C-alpha positions as CSV (number, residue, x, y, z in Angstrom):
1,M,14.2,-8.5,-3.5
2,S,14.7,-12.0,-4.3
3,K,14.7,-12.5,-8.3
4,A,11.9,-15.3,-7.5
5,S,9.3,-12.1,-7.0
6,N,6.7,-12.1,-9.1
7,K,6.0,-8.0,-8.9
8,W,6.2,-6.0,-11.8
9,I,7.2,-2.3,-11.0
10,M,7.0,0.2,-14.1
11,H,8.7,3.8,-13.7
12,V,7.3,6.5,-16.0
13,D,9.4,9.7,-16.8
14,M,8.4,12.4,-18.6
15,D,10.9,13.4,-22.1
16,A,12.3,17.0,-20.9
17,F,9.2,18.0,-19.6
18,F,8.6,21.3,-19.4
19,A,10.4,22.0,-22.4
20,S,8.2,19.3,-24.4
21,V,4.9,21.1,-22.5
22,E,6.4,24.7,-24.7
23,Q,6.7,22.8,-28.1
24,R,3.3,21.0,-27.6
25,D,1.6,24.4,-26.8
26,R,3.7,26.5,-29.3
27,P,4.0,25.3,-33.0
28,E,7.0,27.4,-33.8
29,C,9.3,25.6,-31.3
30,R,8.7,22.3,-32.3
31,G,12.2,21.1,-33.7
32,R,14.0,23.7,-32.3
33,P,16.0,24.2,-29.2
34,V,14.0,25.5,-26.3
35,V,15.1,26.5,-23.2
36,V,13.1,26.9,-20.3
37,G,14.9,28.7,-17.0
38,A,16.1,32.6,-16.8
39,Q,16.8,34.7,-19.4
40,P,20.1,35.2,-21.2
41,G,21.3,38.4,-19.5
42,S,20.5,37.0,-15.8
43,R,22.3,34.9,-13.6
44,G,20.2,32.2,-13.4
45,V,20.3,29.1,-14.8
46,V,18.4,26.4,-17.3
47,A,15.5,24.2,-15.3
48,T,15.5,22.2,-18.4
49,C,15.9,22.4,-22.2
50,S,14.4,20.1,-24.8
51,Y,16.5,17.3,-26.5
52,E,17.4,19.7,-29.6
53,A,19.4,21.9,-27.2
54,R,20.9,19.1,-25.7
55,A,22.6,18.3,-28.8
56,F,24.4,21.7,-28.2
57,G,25.5,20.2,-24.5
58,I,23.2,22.2,-22.4
59,R,21.8,20.7,-19.5
60,S,19.7,21.3,-16.5
61,A,21.4,23.6,-13.5
62,M,23.7,25.1,-16.3
63,P,24.3,28.9,-15.7
64,I,22.5,30.5,-18.4
65,S,25.1,32.9,-19.9
66,E,26.5,29.2,-20.6
67,A,23.4,28.1,-22.0
68,F,23.6,31.4,-24.6
69,R,27.0,30.8,-25.0
70,R,26.3,27.4,-26.7
71,C,23.3,27.9,-28.9
72,P,22.5,31.9,-29.0
73,D,20.0,30.8,-31.3
74,A,17.7,28.4,-28.9
75,V,14.3,29.5,-27.7
76,Y,14.6,31.2,-23.9
77,L,11.5,31.0,-22.3
78,K,10.4,31.5,-18.9
79,P,9.0,28.8,-16.6
80,D,4.9,28.7,-16.9
81,I,4.1,26.5,-13.7
82,A,0.2,26.8,-13.9
83,R,0.4,24.6,-17.7
84,Y,2.9,22.1,-16.4
85,V,1.0,21.6,-13.4
86,Q,-2.4,21.5,-15.7
87,A,-0.3,18.7,-18.3
88,S,1.4,16.8,-14.3
89,Q,-2.4,16.7,-13.4
90,Q,-3.6,15.3,-16.6
91,V,-0.7,12.4,-16.8
92,M,-0.9,11.5,-13.1
93,A,-4.8,10.8,-13.4
94,L,-3.9,8.9,-16.5
95,L,-1.7,6.3,-14.9
96,E,-4.5,6.1,-12.2
97,T,-7.0,4.9,-14.6
98,I,-4.3,1.7,-15.5
99,S,-3.0,1.0,-12.4
100,P,-5.0,1.6,-8.7
101,V,-1.3,2.3,-7.5
102,V,0.4,5.3,-8.1
103,E,3.3,6.8,-6.3
104,P,4.5,10.3,-7.8
105,V,7.8,11.1,-7.1
106,S,7.9,14.5,-8.7
107,V,5.9,16.6,-11.9
108,D,7.3,14.3,-14.3
109,E,7.7,10.7,-13.1
110,A,5.9,8.3,-11.0
111,Y,5.8,4.6,-10.0
112,L,3.2,2.1,-10.7
113,D,2.3,-1.2,-9.3
114,I,1.2,-3.1,-12.6
115,T,1.4,-6.8,-10.7
116,G,-1.0,-8.5,-12.0
117,L,-2.3,-6.0,-14.4
118,E,-1.2,-8.8,-17.4
119,R,-4.7,-10.3,-17.2
120,L,-6.3,-7.1,-18.1
121,Y,-3.8,-5.4,-20.7
122,G,-1.7,-8.7,-21.7
123,A,2.2,-8.7,-21.0
124,P,4.2,-6.1,-19.6
125,A,5.3,-4.5,-22.5
126,A,1.7,-4.5,-23.7
127,I,1.1,-2.3,-20.5
128,A,4.1,0.5,-21.2
129,K,2.7,0.5,-24.9
130,R,-0.3,0.9,-23.8
131,V,0.4,3.7,-21.4
132,K,2.9,6.0,-23.6
133,D,0.1,5.7,-26.2
134,R,-2.4,7.0,-24.2
135,I,-0.5,10.0,-23.2
136,R,0.5,10.8,-26.6
137,Q,-2.8,10.8,-27.5
138,D,-5.2,12.2,-24.4
139,V,-1.9,14.6,-23.4
140,G,0.1,15.7,-26.0
141,L,3.4,14.9,-24.9
142,G,6.0,12.0,-24.8
143,C,7.2,9.9,-22.1
144,S,9.7,6.8,-21.5
145,V,8.7,4.0,-20.0
146,G,10.8,1.2,-17.7
147,I,9.8,-1.8,-16.1
148,G,11.4,-4.0,-14.1
149,H,11.1,-5.9,-10.4
150,N,11.8,-3.3,-8.4
151,R,12.3,0.1,-8.0
152,L,15.5,0.3,-9.0
153,I,15.4,-2.1,-12.5
154,A,12.0,-0.1,-13.5
155,K,14.1,3.2,-13.0
156,L,17.8,2.3,-14.8
157,A,15.1,1.0,-17.9
158,S,13.4,4.0,-17.9
159,E,16.5,6.2,-18.2
160,Y,17.7,3.2,-20.8
161,R,17.0,4.1,-24.4
162,K,15.3,8.1,-23.5
163,P,13.8,10.0,-25.4
164,D,10.3,7.8,-26.2
165,G,12.0,4.9,-24.5
166,L,10.2,1.4,-23.2
167,T,12.4,-0.9,-21.5
168,V,11.3,-4.2,-19.7
169,V,14.0,-6.0,-18.0
170,L,13.0,-9.3,-16.8
171,P,14.4,-11.3,-14.2
172,E,16.9,-13.3,-15.3
173,Q,18.3,-10.1,-17.5
174,V,18.8,-8.3,-14.6
175,E,22.7,-8.5,-14.3
176,P,23.2,-8.8,-18.1
177,F,21.1,-5.4,-18.1
178,L,23.6,-3.6,-15.1
179,D,26.8,-5.6,-16.6
180,P,28.1,-2.8,-18.8
181,M,26.5,0.5,-17.0
182,P,29.1,2.9,-15.9
183,P,28.9,2.9,-11.5
184,S,27.4,6.7,-12.2
185,N,24.1,5.0,-13.0
186,L,23.2,3.7,-9.5
187,R,21.5,5.7,-7.1
188,G,23.1,7.9,-4.5
189,V,26.8,7.7,-6.5
190,G,27.8,11.2,-5.5
191,P,31.6,13.1,-6.7
192,Q,33.4,11.4,-3.9
193,T,32.1,8.4,-4.1
194,L,32.8,8.1,-8.0
195,K,35.8,9.6,-7.7
196,T,36.8,6.5,-5.5
197,V,35.1,4.2,-7.9
198,Q,38.0,6.0,-10.7
199,R,41.1,5.5,-8.6
200,L,40.1,1.9,-8.2
201,G,39.7,1.3,-11.6
202,I,36.3,0.2,-11.9
203,Q,34.3,1.4,-15.0
204,T,31.3,-0.9,-15.1
205,V,28.8,-2.2,-12.4
206,K,29.7,-5.7,-13.4
207,Q,33.6,-5.5,-12.0
208,L,32.1,-3.6,-8.7
209,R,29.7,-6.6,-8.6
210,G,33.0,-8.7,-8.3
211,M,34.4,-6.9,-5.3
212,S,33.2,-8.7,-1.8
213,R,31.6,-7.1,0.7
214,E,34.7,-6.7,3.1
215,L,36.3,-4.7,0.2
216,L,33.8,-2.0,-0.5
217,N,33.6,-1.1,3.1
218,G,37.2,-0.9,3.5
219,Y,36.8,1.9,0.6
220,F,33.5,3.0,0.8
221,G,32.2,3.0,4.5
222,E,29.7,0.4,5.4
223,K,26.7,2.5,4.4
224,M,27.6,3.2,1.5
225,A,29.4,-0.3,0.8
226,G,25.7,-1.9,0.9
227,S,24.2,0.2,-1.4
228,L,26.6,-0.4,-3.8
229,Y,26.3,-3.9,-3.3
230,R,23.3,-4.5,-3.3
231,Q,22.5,-2.1,-6.6
232,A,25.2,-3.9,-8.2
233,R,22.9,-6.8,-7.9
234,G,20.1,-5.5,-8.9
235,L,18.5,-5.9,-5.5
236,A,15.7,-3.1,-4.3
237,S,12.5,-2.3,-3.1
238,D,9.8,-3.3,-5.0
239,Q,7.3,-1.3,-2.9
240,V,4.9,1.3,-4.2
241,G,3.4,4.1,-2.4
242,E,4.6,3.4,0.7
243,R,6.8,5.7,3.0
244,G,8.8,6.1,6.1
245,A,8.6,8.9,8.1
246,R,11.1,11.6,7.2
247,Q,13.6,12.8,9.6
248,S,14.5,15.8,7.7
249,I,13.7,17.2,4.2
250,S,16.4,18.8,2.5
251,K,17.4,20.3,-1.1
252,E,20.9,20.8,-2.7
253,T,22.5,21.6,-5.8
254,T,26.0,20.7,-6.9
255,F,27.4,23.5,-9.7
256,N,29.2,22.8,-12.6
257,Q,31.6,24.9,-11.9
258,D,32.5,26.6,-8.3
259,V,31.0,29.7,-7.6
260,T,31.9,32.8,-5.7
261,D,29.6,35.2,-7.3
262,R,27.4,36.3,-4.2
263,D,24.1,36.8,-6.8
264,H,24.4,33.3,-8.0
265,L,24.7,32.0,-4.6
266,R,21.7,34.0,-3.2
267,S,19.2,33.1,-6.3
268,T,20.3,29.1,-6.2
269,L,19.7,29.4,-2.0
270,R,16.4,31.2,-2.6
271,A,15.1,28.4,-5.3
272,L,16.4,25.9,-2.9
273,A,14.6,27.1,0.5
274,S,11.5,27.0,-1.8
275,E,11.4,23.6,-2.9
276,V,12.3,22.8,0.8
277,G,9.1,25.2,2.2
278,Y,6.9,23.4,-0.7
279,S,7.6,20.1,0.3
280,L,7.4,20.7,4.2
281,R,3.6,21.8,3.7
282,K,2.6,19.5,1.5
283,A,3.9,16.9,4.4
284,G,2.1,19.3,6.7
285,L,5.5,19.9,8.4
286,K,7.1,23.0,10.3
287,G,10.9,22.5,11.4
288,W,12.8,23.8,14.2
289,V,16.2,23.7,12.6
290,V,17.6,25.1,9.7
291,T,21.0,23.2,8.3
292,L,23.0,25.4,5.6
293,K,25.5,22.7,3.7
294,I,28.4,23.9,1.7
295,R,31.4,22.0,-0.1
296,L,34.0,23.9,-0.9
297,A,36.5,22.5,-3.8
298,G,38.1,19.6,-2.8
299,F,34.8,18.1,-1.1
300,E,35.8,20.0,2.0
301,T,32.1,20.0,3.6
302,H,30.7,22.7,6.3
303,T,27.4,22.7,7.9
304,R,25.6,25.2,10.0
305,Q,22.7,25.2,11.7
306,R,20.4,27.5,13.7
307,R,17.5,26.8,15.9
308,L,14.3,28.9,15.3
309,A,12.2,31.0,17.6
310,V,9.3,29.5,16.3
311,P,8.5,26.2,13.4
312,G,9.1,27.4,10.1
313,D,7.8,26.2,6.6
314,S,8.2,29.5,4.6
315,D,10.1,29.8,1.8
316,S,11.2,33.2,2.5
317,G,11.8,32.5,6.1
318,L,13.7,29.6,5.6
319,F,16.2,31.6,2.8
320,K,16.9,34.5,5.5
321,V,18.0,32.4,7.7
322,A,20.4,30.5,5.1
323,W,21.4,33.4,4.0
324,D,22.2,35.0,7.1
325,L,24.3,31.2,8.3
326,L,26.3,31.5,5.1
327,E,26.9,35.5,5.4
328,A,28.2,34.6,9.2
329,A,30.6,31.8,8.2
330,A,32.4,33.8,5.7
331,F,33.0,31.4,3.1
332,F,32.1,34.0,0.2
333,E,35.8,34.9,-0.6
334,K,35.8,30.5,-1.4
335,P,34.9,28.9,-4.8
336,I,32.0,26.9,-3.6
337,R,31.3,23.8,-5.2
338,L,27.9,22.6,-3.4
339,I,25.5,24.9,-1.5
340,G,22.2,23.2,0.4
341,I,19.6,23.5,2.6
342,G,17.8,21.3,5.0
343,V,14.9,21.6,7.7
344,S,14.4,18.8,11.0
345,G,12.9,19.1,14.3
346,W,9.5,18.9,14.2
347,D,9.2,16.0,16.6
348,A,9.9,18.4,19.2
349,D,7.9,18.9,22.3
350,E,7.7,22.7,22.3
351,P,3.9,23.8,21.2
352,V,3.3,25.7,17.7
353,N,2.3,29.0,18.2
354,L,-0.2,29.5,14.9
355,D,-0.7,32.9,15.5
356,L,3.0,33.9,15.2
357,F,3.0,33.1,11.5
358,T,0.2,36.0,10.5
359,S,1.7,38.4,12.7
360,S,1.7,41.2,9.6
361,E,-0.1,41.5,6.2
362,A,2.7,40.8,4.5
363,D,2.9,37.1,6.0
364,T,-0.9,36.8,5.5
365,R,-0.4,37.4,2.1
366,E,2.6,35.6,1.5
367,R,1.4,32.2,2.9
368,Q,-2.0,32.9,0.8
369,L,0.5,33.1,-1.9
370,Y,2.0,29.6,-1.0
371,S,-1.3,27.8,-0.3
372,V,-2.6,28.8,-4.1
373,L,0.7,27.2,-5.5
374,D,0.9,24.6,-3.0
375,S,-2.5,23.1,-3.5
376,A,-1.8,23.7,-7.4
377,A,0.7,20.9,-7.0
378,E,-0.2,19.5,-4.1
379,R,-0.2,15.8,-6.0
380,F,3.4,15.9,-7.1
381,G,6.6,14.9,-4.3
382,K,9.7,16.7,-4.4
383,G,8.6,20.4,-4.9
384,K,10.5,20.5,-8.3
385,L,7.4,23.0,-9.2
386,S,8.8,26.1,-7.1
387,F,11.5,28.5,-8.6
388,G,11.5,30.6,-5.4
389,V,8.6,33.0,-4.1
390,P,10.1,36.2,-3.7
391,T,9.9,37.6,0.0
392,P,6.9,40.2,0.1
393,K,8.2,43.8,-0.3
394,K,7.9,45.9,3.1
395,K,5.7,49.0,3.2
396,K,7.6,51.7,2.9
């Protein structure tokens, strides 16, 4: 997108969303470190935490045991999905009163196209303040808002002064805004890319922008080099609400410390399968191929695939296949850095026999449960609402 574009894109990101809902609804939690996720003594992880808890170094996806070690006096709460969904619905409905073009990308963030709304609400900064004030007054929660001429700059701007931030980046301010940022702030810069960036001595986006496209190709490969080249110049899509067809749906997580514990891997994989299942059902898709992704220490990456007898979108079904693949691969003796699950193959020609998905009373109950959960969360993109739907117990 050229700097001459007159588009204004807003990114709204709720601050510590789950924890903030808890602090709003529980006066005794206000001003205290709050951790939402697994309970101390279990093998689960932190879903999110308040900014008071983050002061102790606690963060999302951290093992709950480590969070408790850092702050045993925090308030530890199990997720209350129904209340989070209700709060999110209020936020998204409010945003739709501001702009006719709203794209929720998760339960706690959304993009808005606010181009032309200056005539109604004033300058972009005034629109951002209006959004923040309305969310605070009507929903009782805080958020950070970023505005720029494309999605990348809007997203980076919303992250710039969290929590309770408001940042507008004008076209002529894009490069000065990006210059001091570490390359890790850019989209898609994972551990392996960051390792190469650090080896090259690149500490800022400005330094990255000084590298030629050819040189970037040599170090990062053509695809990643192109992304880095564009992002370093603040170039990105300015389209909101338009998404292309997806070829696969996947979810992965990188552990803070390499993991060998089977229970930890099992609970993590179950949660990931739940998020993928949610995304599949929301998109109206059933996939034929389940892919397990494993990254070992030293960034050694492996994938395993299995084709299903019938296409599926069941959380428990996807988890079972992925877990079988993990057991068959015999990786348990090696430290695992990353684990992920993906589903693809909905364009296959084989017909879908829907009767196969309701072959038992347990299957029926499970799909009814999915229907209830999904309908409550259907307006929000990536499945952040999913914490793992347990497999129905077999009758004795």
